[in-house]
C-alpha positions as semicolon CSV with decimal commas, in nm:
position;residue;x (nm);y (nm);z (nm)
1;M;0,000;0,000;0,000
2;V;0,139;0,336;-0,094
3;L;0,159;0,625;0,149
4;G;-0,134;0,809;-0,011
5;D;-0,364;0,507;0,032
6;S;-0,248;0,467;0,387
7;L;-0,344;0,822;0,479
8;K;-0,673;0,802;0,297
9;N;-0,767;0,476;0,465
10;R;-0,664;0,612;0,802
11;F;-0,898;0,909;0,760
12;A;-1,173;0,686;0,628
13;G;-1,131;0,443;0,916
14;R;-1,199;0,718;1,165
15;G;-1,509;0,826;0,984
16;W;-1,389;1,188;0,935
17;S;-1,517;1,397;0,652
18;G;-1,376;1,731;0,539
19;P;-1,644;1,940;0,712
20;A;-1,619;1,734;1,029
21;L;-1,244;1,774;1,036
22;F;-1,248;2,154;1,013
23;G;-1,560;2,184;1,217
24;A;-1,364;2,047;1,509
25;G;-1,166;2,367;1,516
26;L;-0,991;2,602;1,280
27;V;-0,648;2,547;1,431
28;S;-0,666;2,162;1,434
29;G;-0,809;2,157;1,083
30;L;-0,532;2,373;0,948
31;A;-0,277;2,156;1,128
32;V;-0,401;1,840;0,952
33;A;-0,408;2,016;0,616
34;I;-0,051;2,133;0,666
35;A;0,055;1,782;0,771
36;V;-0,095;1,632;0,456
37;G;0,064;1,898;0,240
38;T;0,410;1,826;0,377
39;L;0,396;1,469;0,247
40;Y;0,364;1,556;-0,120
41;P;0,728;1,641;-0,183
42;T;0,821;1,291;-0,056
43;I;0,584;1,127;-0,299
44;S;0,684;1,334;-0,600
45;S;1,051;1,377;-0,517
46;P;1,265;1,347;-0,831
47;G;1,517;1,140;-0,631
48;L;1,283;0,836;-0,618
49;Q;1,331;0,558;-0,873
50;P;1,034;0,466;-1,096
51;S;0,870;0,135;-1,011
52;S;0,601;-0,087;-1,141
53;T;0,359;0,081;-0,906
54;D;0,412;0,429;-1,053
55;S;0,065;0,442;-1,198
56;E;-0,085;0,334;-0,868
57;T;0,127;0,589;-0,685
58;D;0,017;0,864;-0,920
59;S;-0,345;0,768;-0,872
60;A;-0,303;0,766;-0,496
61;A;-0,127;1,102;-0,504
62;D;-0,407;1,245;-0,715
63;A;-0,657;1,117;-0,463
64;D;-0,463;1,269;-0,175
65;E;-0,428;1,600;-0,359
66;A;-0,802;1,603;-0,417
67;L;-0,870;1,538;-0,050
68;V;-0,710;1,853;0,088
69;P;-0,871;2,106;-0,149
70;E;-1,208;1,943;-0,084
71;A;-1,162;1,978;0,289
72;A;-1,023;2,331;0,261
73;A;-1,312;2,436;0,040
74;S;-1,552;2,344;0,319
75;V;-1,398;2,599;0,561
76;D;-1,584;2,933;0,591
77;L;-1,290;3,145;0,712
78;A;-1,482;3,469;0,647
79;A;-1,746;3,366;0,897
80;Q;-1,478;3,281;1,153
81;F;-1,313;3,625;1,120
82;T;-1,647;3,809;1,108
83;D;-1,753;3,656;1,438
84;T;-1,419;3,742;1,595
85;Q;-1,435;4,099;1,476
86;A;-1,791;4,132;1,597
87;V;-1,685;4,020;1,943
88;R;-1,398;4,267;1,943
89;L;-1,618;4,553;1,821
90;T;-1,881;4,475;2,081
91;R;-1,621;4,465;2,355
92;R;-1,469;4,794;2,235
93;R;-1,811;4,960;2,219
94;L;-1,894;4,846;2,570
95;E;-1,563;4,983;2,693
96;Q;-1,630;5,316;2,520
97;E;-1,975;5,338;2,674
98;A;-1,832;5,263;3,017
99;I;-1,577;5,543;2,973
100;A;-1,849;5,781;2,851
101;D;-2,065;5,699;3,154
102;A;-1,768;5,762;3,383
103;N;-1,696;6,099;3,217
104;L;-2,061;6,197;3,248
105;A;-2,066;6,103;3,616
106;R;-1,740;6,287;3,685
107;S;-1,868;6,600;3,510
108;K;-2,172;6,596;3,738
109;E;-1,952;6,563;4,046
110;L;-1,746;6,864;3,937
111;A;-2,063;7,063;3,866
112;V;-2,195;6,988;4,214
113;Q;-1,865;7,112;4,358
114;G;-1,891;7,426;4,146
115;I;-2,239;7,502;4,280
116;A;-2,127;7,433;4,637
117;T;-1,830;7,670;4,595
118;R;-2,059;7,941;4,458
119;D;-2,312;7,902;4,740
120;A;-2,040;7,910;5,005
121;G;-1,894;8,228;4,859
122;R;-2,229;8,402;4,844
123;A;-2,309;8,300;5,200
124;D;-2,000;8,491;5,318
125;G;-2,103;8,801;5,125
126;E;-1,952;8,915;4,796
127;E;-1,755;8,646;4,614
128;T;-1,380;8,693;4,614
129;L;-1,155;8,660;4,311
130;A;-1,012;8,335;4,450
131;E;-1,361;8,188;4,496
132;L;-1,462;8,286;4,144
133;Q;-1,145;8,137;4,000
134;Q;-1,215;7,813;4,186
135;Q;-1,562;7,805;4,033
136;E;-1,413;7,871;3,691
137;Y;-1,171;7,583;3,736
138;L;-1,447;7,340;3,839
139;W;-1,686;7,433;3,557
140;E;-1,409;7,417;3,298
141;A;-1,305;7,078;3,434
142;A;-1,666;6,958;3,409
143;L;-1,680;7,074;3,048
144;R;-1,355;6,894;2,968
145;Q;-1,508;6,570;3,095
146;L;-1,809;6,620;2,868
147;D;-1,583;6,698;2,573
148;Q;-1,439;6,347;2,599
149;I;-1,777;6,187;2,527
150;P;-1,802;6,100;2,154
151;E;-2,109;6,189;1,950
152;S;-2,169;5,819;1,885
153;S;-2,218;5,748;2,255
154;S;-2,562;5,664;2,390
155;V;-2,520;5,949;2,642
156;A;-2,414;6,206;2,380
157;E;-2,746;6,394;2,391
158;V;-2,736;6,416;2,769
159;A;-2,376;6,538;2,751
160;A;-2,467;6,804;2,494
161;A;-2,750;6,936;2,711
162;R;-2,526;6,951;3,017
163;R;-2,251;7,121;2,817
164;E;-2,492;7,398;2,720
165;T;-2,604;7,441;3,081
166;Y;-2,252;7,441;3,223
167;Q;-2,132;7,690;2,962
168;A;-2,419;7,924;3,049
169;I;-2,316;7,909;3,415
170;L;-1,946;7,956;3,336
171;E;-1,974;8,272;3,123
172;P;-2,101;8,504;3,402
173;V;-1,830;8,365;3,630
174;K;-1,567;8,459;3,372
175;E;-1,718;8,806;3,338
176;D;-1,703;8,856;3,714
177;I;-1,340;8,744;3,717
178;R;-1,249;8,984;3,438
179;E;-1,425;9,267;3,619
180;L;-1,234;9,205;3,941
181;Q;-0,904;9,161;3,758
182;S;-0,969;9,484;3,567
183;A;-1,044;9,681;3,883
184;F;-0,697;9,837;3,878
185;L;-0,775;9,989;3,537
186;A;-1,080;10,162;3,684
187;E;-0,864;10,295;3,967
188;I;-0,614;10,433;3,716
189;A;-0,892;10,597;3,515
190;E;-1,046;10,748;3,829
191;S;-0,710;10,889;3,937
192;T;-0,717;11,121;3,634
193;G;-1,035;11,290;3,755
194;R;-1,198;11,212;3,417
195;P;-1,284;10,841;3,430
196;H;-1,587;10,886;3,204
197;A;-1,360;11,007;2,922
198;I;-1,111;10,721;2,933
199;R;-1,104;10,383;2,758
200;I;-0,834;10,124;2,833
201;T;-0,769;9,777;2,690
202;L;-0,469;9,561;2,775
203;C;-0,416;9,228;2,598
204;H;-0,146;8,967;2,617
205;L;-0,063;8,833;2,272
206;D;-0,219;8,499;2,369
207;G;-0,559;8,674;2,377
208;T;-0,595;8,722;2,753
209;C;-0,740;9,071;2,794
210;L;-0,853;9,322;3,056
211;D;-1,036;9,645;2,984
212;Y;-1,201;9,952;3,125
213;K;-1,493;10,060;2,905
214;G;-1,317;9,885;2,620
215;D;-1,643;9,802;2,445
216;Q;-1,766;10,163;2,451
217;P;-1,661;10,371;2,147
218;P;-1,461;10,686;2,224
219;A;-1,581;11,022;2,091
220;S;-1,382;10,963;1,771
221;P;-1,128;10,712;1,641
222;A;-0,916;10,993;1,490
223;S;-0,619;10,840;1,307
224;L;-0,653;10,511;1,492
225;I;-0,908;10,428;1,219
226;K;-0,614;10,389;0,982
227;L;-0,531;10,052;1,134
228;P;-0,869;9,900;1,035
229;V;-0,822;10,050;0,686
230;A;-0,488;9,870;0,656
231;V;-0,639;9,544;0,784
232;V;-0,925;9,558;0,532
233;L;-0,687;9,654;0,250
234;M;-0,462;9,355;0,313
235;K;-0,764;9,126;0,325
236;K;-0,878;9,249;-0,017
237;L;-0,533;9,218;-0,175
238;T;-0,489;8,868;-0,035
239;D;-0,839;8,740;-0,114
240;E;-0,837;8,875;-0,469
241;G;-0,473;8,800;-0,549
242;I;-0,386;9,164;-0,617
243;D;-0,019;9,261;-0,630
244;I;0,060;9,501;-0,347
245;D;0,300;9,682;-0,579
246;E;0,026;9,758;-0,831
247;P;0,021;10,134;-0,905
248;M;-0,235;10,362;-0,740
249;Y;-0,316;10,710;-0,866
250;I;-0,389;10,974;-0,601
251;D;-0,696;11,173;-0,701
252;A;-0,694;11,549;-0,649
253;H;-1,033;11,536;-0,474
254;N;-0,872;11,350;-0,182
255;F;-0,648;11,639;-0,086
256;T;-0,646;11,759;0,275
257;E;-0,384;11,881;0,520
258;N;-0,139;11,619;0,634
259;A;0,085;11,555;0,929
260;R;0,431;11,708;0,919
261;G;0,668;11,512;0,697
262;A;0,398;11,335;0,494
263;K;0,508;11,261;0,138
264;I;0,204;11,144;-0,060
265;F;0,090;11,401;-0,316
266;V;-0,223;11,424;-0,528
267;T;-0,206;11,362;-0,906
268;E;0,091;11,132;-0,846
269;T;0,111;10,753;-0,871
270;Y;0,256;10,522;-0,605
271;P;0,259;10,147;-0,540
272;I;-0,028;10,036;-0,315
273;R;0,231;9,922;-0,061
274;E;0,376;10,271;-0,030
275;V;0,033;10,429;0,004
276;M;-0,053;10,189;0,288
277;V;0,284;10,226;0,460
278;R;0,271;10,606;0,453
279;M;-0,086;10,599;0,584
280;I;0,043;10,420;0,896
281;K;0,399;10,546;0,921
282;E;0,324;10,915;0,857
283;S;-0,042;10,903;0,963
284;N;-0,105;11,027;0,610
285;N;-0,462;11,155;0,554
286;I;-0,441;11,181;0,174
287;A;-0,320;10,822;0,148
288;T;-0,605;10,711;0,374
289;N;-0,868;10,889;0,167
290;Q;-0,741;10,733;-0,156
291;L;-0,751;10,387;-0,002
292;L;-1,111;10,447;0,111
293;D;-1,206;10,518;-0,250
294;Y;-1,022;10,205;-0,359
295;L;-1,195;9,981;-0,106
296;G;-1,546;10,129;-0,110
297;W;-1,781;10,179;0,185
298;E;-1,983;9,861;0,136
299;Y;-1,680;9,639;0,097
300;M;-1,523;9,778;0,415
301;D;-1,842;9,716;0,614
302;Q;-1,866;9,360;0,485
303;A;-1,497;9,284;0,539
304;L;-1,499;9,410;0,898
305;Q;-1,803;9,195;0,972
306;E;-1,636;8,890;0,819
307;L;-1,328;8,954;1,032
308;G;-1,544;8,966;1,345
309;Y;-1,521;9,339;1,418
310;E;-1,884;9,423;1,478
311;Q;-1,841;9,770;1,627
312;T;-1,575;9,917;1,400
313;K;-1,716;10,128;1,115
314;I;-1,521;10,313;0,843
315;R;-1,765;10,562;0,693
316;T;-1,597;10,897;0,644
317;K;-1,278;11,033;0,494
318;L;-1,026;11,222;0,701
319;T;-0,996;11,599;0,709
320;G;-0,701;11,810;0,816
321;N;-0,729;12,148;0,984
322;R;-0,953;12,317;0,727
323;I;-0,963;12,146;0,386
324;S;-1,194;11,850;0,331
325;P;-1,200;11,599;0,043
326;T;-1,441;11,712;-0,226
327;K;-1,586;11,377;-0,342
328;N;-1,729;11,067;-0,175
329;R;-1,666;11,229;0,162
330;S;-1,888;11,032;0,396
331;V;-2,173;10,788;0,451
332;G;-2,172;10,819;0,829
333;R;-1,922;10,851;1,112
334;N;-1,616;10,645;1,189
335;V;-1,648;10,423;1,496
336;M;-1,411;10,195;1,683
337;T;-1,353;10,056;2,032
338;T;-1,028;10,006;2,217
339;N;-1,116;9,636;2,246
340;E;-1,139;9,588;1,870
341;I;-0,840;9,806;1,785
342;T;-0,635;9,611;2,039
343;E;-0,747;9,283;1,887
344;M;-0,644;9,403;1,541
345;M;-0,303;9,497;1,676
346;R;-0,275;9,162;1,852
347;Q;-0,348;8,974;1,531
348;V;-0,093;9,182;1,342
349;Y;0,177;9,099;1,596
350;T;0,086;8,730;1,600
351;F;0,071;8,725;1,217
352;E;-0,283;8,589;1,223
353;G;-0,429;8,834;0,973
354;S;-0,369;8,877;0,601
355;G;-0,062;9,085;0,523
356;S;0,031;9,125;0,889
357;D;0,399;9,149;0,800
358;E;0,333;9,449;0,574
359;I;0,132;9,631;0,842
360;L;0,390;9,545;1,106
361;D;0,672;9,693;0,900
362;A;0,474;10,016;0,870
363;M;0,403;10,040;1,243
364;V;0,763;9,981;1,341
365;G;0,851;10,290;1,137
366;Q;0,582;10,508;1,300
367;Y;0,701;10,870;1,311
368;D;0,495;10,986;1,609
369;W;0,678;10,879;1,923
370;D;0,520;11,126;2,164
371;F;0,263;10,890;2,315
372;G;0,331;10,521;2,386
373;Y;0,701;10,530;2,306
374;T;0,762;10,822;2,540
375;A;0,543;10,671;2,813
376;I;0,756;10,357;2,810
377;S;1,081;10,554;2,797
378;K;0,982;10,754;3,105
379;L;0,947;10,433;3,308
380;R;1,323;10,384;3,275
381;N;1,278;10,013;3,332
382;K;1,488;9,764;3,139
383;R;1,212;9,505;3,172
384;V;0,994;9,703;2,929
385;A;1,051;9,766;2,558
386;W;0,845;9,947;2,293
387;I;0,773;9,735;1,983
388;G;0,538;9,941;1,766
389;E;0,251;10,187;1,778
390;K;-0,040;10,356;1,603
391;T;-0,149;10,693;1,737
392;G;-0,450;10,917;1,686
393;Q;-0,544;11,271;1,779
394;N;-0,801;11,527;1,673
395;S;-1,023;11,779;1,847
396;N;-1,239;11,499;1,993
397;V;-0,989;11,242;2,117
398;I;-0,629;11,153;2,183
399;G;-0,512;10,793;2,187
400;S;-0,250;10,530;2,122
401;S;-0,241;10,157;2,055
402;T;0,106;10,040;2,152
403;A;0,274;9,701;2,128
404;L;0,528;9,638;2,401
405;K;0,730;9,369;2,570
406;I;0,744;9,322;2,947
407;D;1,010;9,069;3,038
408;D;0,956;8,803;2,770
409;E;0,581;8,860;2,743
410;R;0,425;9,071;2,467
411;Y;0,123;9,293;2,509
412;V;-0,089;9,548;2,326
413;L;-0,212;9,847;2,527
414;T;-0,470;10,088;2,386
415;V;-0,576;10,405;2,569
416;T;-0,800;10,689;2,452
417;I;-0,919;11,008;2,624
418;D;-1,228;11,187;2,494
419;N;-1,234;11,561;2,429
420;S;-0,873;11,606;2,525
421;G;-0,535;11,677;2,375
422;N;-0,357;11,612;2,703
423;Q;-0,053;11,408;2,605
424;H;0,079;11,407;2,962
425;M;-0,241;11,244;3,091
426;L;-0,231;10,984;2,812
427;R;0,129;10,893;2,891
428;Q;0,051;10,881;3,263
429;V;-0,236;10,636;3,215
430;M;-0,028;10,414;2,988
431;G;0,266;10,423;3,227
432;D;0,047;10,336;3,527
433;V;-0,100;10,034;3,349
434;I;0,244;9,904;3,256
435;Q;0,376;9,969;3,606
436;H;0,093;9,762;3,754
437;V;0,199;9,462;3,545
438;L;0,559;9,515;3,651
439;D;0,460;9,526;4,018
440;E;0,176;9,274;4,035
441;G;0,264;9,024;3,767
442;H;0,165;8,924;3,417
443;L;-0,184;8,858;3,286
444;V;-0,082;8,499;3,214
445;P;0,111;8,238;3,413
446;V;0,482;8,279;3,353
447;T;0,754;8,022;3,416
448;R;1,099;8,159;3,480
């Protein structure tokens, strides 16, 4: 009996069929198939001498070869793997749901602690800054727990509802914290004897801000409005792919008196870049008026809205001492707030806005150093350095938006005073704000 017959008879003697063999287990079935397969080289090895039983051997080998494919064909491997994957997926989903439930429960615990902290603070009277900050920490921690719950979770809807509730509770807490932290700005404003006329906004470049009446427009933006003009201009050039060196003709109807040293003249042509730079650097009124014609009132309104500046409005050209532009002069009044001007400056110095590098270059070359630059110089403190500035002054307001560095932290400070030309008062307010940071610490945690 040849080896093939022996194997076949052995299988037959045990009454095993292909399906029964593999049904006993995937691993054992594969083991037998592999064992059978390893015998074929012995049978068909070219080193064996032909014999009279070659035909029988070939027939037996054919039978053996037919046996393994028949058995293998009966194995539904796809079903095996599908079941395994289903088990794994089910286990993973159950684990995810358990984690989601734990996050939901933990968020509730933190919320309960937040409410308890609030109630304890109110029972003692007015809540302190430390108590409010503890509440802020707890509510933010509760929100972080909810943020870890995926939308596919069975508790996602509950988490979303709680997130909305917790956020509504957190916002007033943050407002109260900002108000208490900004109290020193109110004290500085009151020390001038004209607190109603003053607006102050101080922002770290990371976006942490304090303000005193920063959301209330001053009597006029004066030349501070030139910063929003530059921001809108760079947005247009970037969005529309316009070359900043494209020539711009200065129309005669945009003539008005300019600041000393201004070098843009009507009926001349300059690159757009130079017109923008001189608008900022020289506080050039003629350059500003030409850019307003170029941009258009409607476009400027739309662009400022798209950029998120809801209170800033550019609606009138600039006039010097006596002479006003003769065409397209106005569709309203210019409006800005120290909060929004400060945010524009912050985005320029963090290079978040379109063409920030171009605007930054212009501000570094600012000619008027009588306001922020001088205020910082008078502090005579090596921890403070002036970085850049945009100033503004007319009969209705005096103001400055100044970028500065205190230690290794960068800030933007904007101060305006209504119905005043008092440079000394402006410098005093700016200096007092900076001195407070020097004495009391930065607006953000600092590691030294």
